[in-house]
C-alpha positions as CSV (number, residue, x, y, z in Angstrom):
1,X,159.3,144.9,215.5
2,X,161.6,142.4,213.8
3,X,164.8,141.6,212.1
4,X,165.8,142.1,208.5
5,X,168.8,142.7,206.3
6,X,168.3,145.0,203.3
7,X,171.7,144.3,201.5
8,X,171.6,147.2,199.0
9,X,170.6,149.7,201.6
10,X,173.3,148.5,204.0
11,X,176.0,148.6,201.3
12,X,174.9,152.2,200.4
13,X,175.1,153.3,204.1
14,X,178.5,151.6,204.6
15,X,179.9,153.5,201.6
16,X,179.0,156.8,203.3
17,X,181.4,156.1,206.2
18,X,185.1,156.7,205.6
19,X,187.1,153.4,205.7
20,X,189.4,154.7,208.4
21,X,186.5,156.0,210.6
22,X,185.8,154.7,214.0
23,X,182.1,154.1,214.7
24,X,181.4,155.7,218.1
25,X,178.6,153.1,218.7
26,X,176.9,150.3,217.0
27,X,177.5,149.3,213.4
28,X,176.5,150.6,210.0
29,X,173.8,148.1,209.0
30,X,170.0,148.3,209.3
31,X,168.8,145.2,211.1
32,X,165.7,146.4,213.0
33,X,162.4,146.8,211.2
34,X,159.5,148.5,213.0
35,X,155.9,148.3,211.9
36,X,152.7,150.2,212.7
37,X,149.5,148.4,211.5
38,X,145.9,149.2,211.4
39,X,143.4,146.5,210.4
40,X,139.8,145.6,210.6
41,X,138.7,141.9,210.5
42,X,135.3,140.5,209.6
43,X,134.7,136.8,210.4
44,X,131.9,135.5,208.3
45,X,132.3,132.1,209.9
46,X,133.7,131.1,213.3
47,X,137.0,129.9,211.7
48,X,137.5,132.1,208.6
49,X,137.5,135.8,208.0
50,X,139.1,138.6,205.9
51,X,141.3,141.4,207.2
52,X,142.1,144.5,205.2
53,X,145.1,146.4,206.7
54,X,147.2,149.4,206.3
55,X,150.9,148.8,207.2
56,X,153.7,151.3,207.7
57,X,157.2,149.8,207.9
58,X,160.3,151.9,208.8
59,X,163.8,151.3,209.9
60,X,165.7,154.3,211.3
61,X,169.5,154.3,211.5
62,X,171.9,156.8,213.0
63,X,175.6,156.5,212.2
64,X,178.0,158.3,214.5
65,X,181.7,158.4,213.7
66,X,184.2,161.1,214.9
67,X,182.3,164.4,214.9
68,X,179.9,163.3,212.2
69,X,176.4,162.1,212.6
70,X,174.3,160.8,209.7
71,X,170.7,159.5,209.9
72,X,168.8,157.4,207.5
73,X,165.3,156.0,207.4
74,X,163.9,153.2,205.1
75,X,160.1,153.5,204.7
76,X,157.2,151.5,203.2
77,X,153.5,152.0,203.1
78,X,151.4,149.0,202.2
79,X,147.7,148.3,202.0
80,X,147.2,144.6,202.6
81,X,144.4,142.0,202.4
82,X,144.7,138.8,204.5
83,X,142.6,135.8,205.0
84,X,142.3,134.6,208.7
85,X,141.9,131.0,209.6
86,X,141.2,130.6,213.3
87,X,140.7,127.8,215.8
88,X,139.1,128.5,219.2
89,X,141.3,126.8,221.7
90,X,139.1,127.6,224.7
91,X,137.3,130.5,226.3
92,X,140.4,132.7,226.3
93,X,142.6,131.9,223.3
94,X,142.0,131.6,219.6
95,X,144.9,130.4,217.4
96,X,145.2,131.8,213.9
97,X,147.1,131.5,210.6
98,X,146.8,134.5,208.3
99,X,148.3,134.6,204.8
100,X,148.3,138.1,203.2
101,X,149.2,140.0,200.1
102,X,150.3,143.7,200.2
103,X,151.1,146.3,197.6
104,X,154.1,148.2,199.0
105,X,155.4,151.6,198.1
106,X,158.9,152.2,199.6
107,X,161.5,155.0,199.6
108,X,165.0,155.6,200.9
109,X,167.4,158.5,200.2
110,X,165.7,159.5,196.9
111,X,165.2,155.9,195.7
112,X,161.6,154.6,195.2
113,X,160.2,151.2,194.7
114,X,156.9,149.5,194.6
115,X,155.6,146.0,194.2
116,X,153.9,143.0,195.9
117,X,154.8,141.7,199.3
118,X,153.7,138.4,200.9
119,X,153.0,137.7,204.5
120,X,152.2,134.8,206.7
121,X,151.2,135.5,210.3
122,X,151.0,132.7,213.0
123,X,149.6,133.7,216.3
124,X,147.1,133.7,219.1
125,X,144.3,136.1,220.1
126,X,143.8,136.4,223.8
127,X,140.3,137.7,224.2
128,X,138.4,139.1,227.1
129,X,134.9,140.3,227.6
130,X,131.6,139.5,226.0
131,X,131.8,137.9,222.5
132,X,135.6,138.3,222.3
133,X,135.2,142.1,222.1
134,X,138.5,143.0,223.7
135,X,141.9,141.5,223.8
136,X,145.5,141.1,222.8
137,X,146.9,139.6,219.7
138,X,150.4,138.1,219.5
139,X,151.9,136.9,216.2
140,X,155.1,135.8,214.5
141,X,155.0,137.3,211.0
142,X,157.1,136.1,208.1
143,X,157.3,138.7,205.2
144,X,158.8,138.4,201.8
145,X,159.0,141.8,199.9
146,X,162.0,142.5,197.8
147,X,161.1,145.5,195.7
148,X,162.9,146.6,192.5
149,X,163.9,150.3,192.5
150,X,161.9,152.2,189.9
151,X,163.5,155.6,190.4
152,X,166.4,157.1,192.2
153,X,169.0,159.9,192.1
154,X,170.5,160.5,188.7
155,X,174.1,160.4,189.9
156,X,175.2,158.2,192.8
157,X,178.5,159.2,194.4
158,X,179.4,158.4,197.9
159,X,181.2,160.7,200.3
160,X,184.3,158.5,200.6
161,X,183.9,155.8,198.0
162,X,181.8,155.1,195.0
163,X,178.2,154.4,196.2
164,X,177.0,151.0,195.3
165,X,173.8,150.9,193.3
166,X,170.6,150.5,195.3
167,X,168.6,148.2,193.0
168,X,166.2,146.8,195.6
169,X,164.5,147.9,198.8
170,X,164.2,144.6,200.7
171,X,161.6,144.3,203.5
172,X,161.9,140.5,203.8
173,X,161.8,139.9,207.5
174,X,160.6,138.1,210.6
175,X,158.5,140.3,212.9
176,X,157.0,139.8,216.3
177,X,153.7,141.7,216.3
178,X,151.6,142.7,219.3
179,X,148.1,144.1,218.7
180,X,145.1,145.3,220.6
181,X,141.6,144.5,219.5
182,X,138.3,146.0,220.0
183,X,135.1,144.4,218.6
184,X,131.4,144.8,218.3
């Protein structure tokens, strides 16, 4: 999970809430980005390997004001290829740096976007068992992915004010990633 601020999406959601409405809880902006990842890594040397991945990003938001509840979800599906550079820091830990490139397909409220996203992961693998076959991976991931909208609703009118244009779906973020590894 991590933090982000998709400005066009946040402006769109804010326009859906009446200006005189009282938010029962929270605020109207998306700030939390969640990620589910599946990857396989192959190290052809002790310190370098490749990692194809499939990433699913999503950010749910529920707005509650008065007797009204509205829910939104921003989604992205992204196949990614990364190069892992690792350094064995001892029997237990391996430090790594992993730059990656992903092709993202994203959607939100009838808007769709696709394009390239870039990622840099810095972390540590805490491995247990024979030949580092099992363990835990912790990483801080920096992502840049501001995707131009390629299609959307033909007419965009808000419930209480003109809806601002959603021109980009922005997944630029800082994510803390926890992973589990099994190896052979």
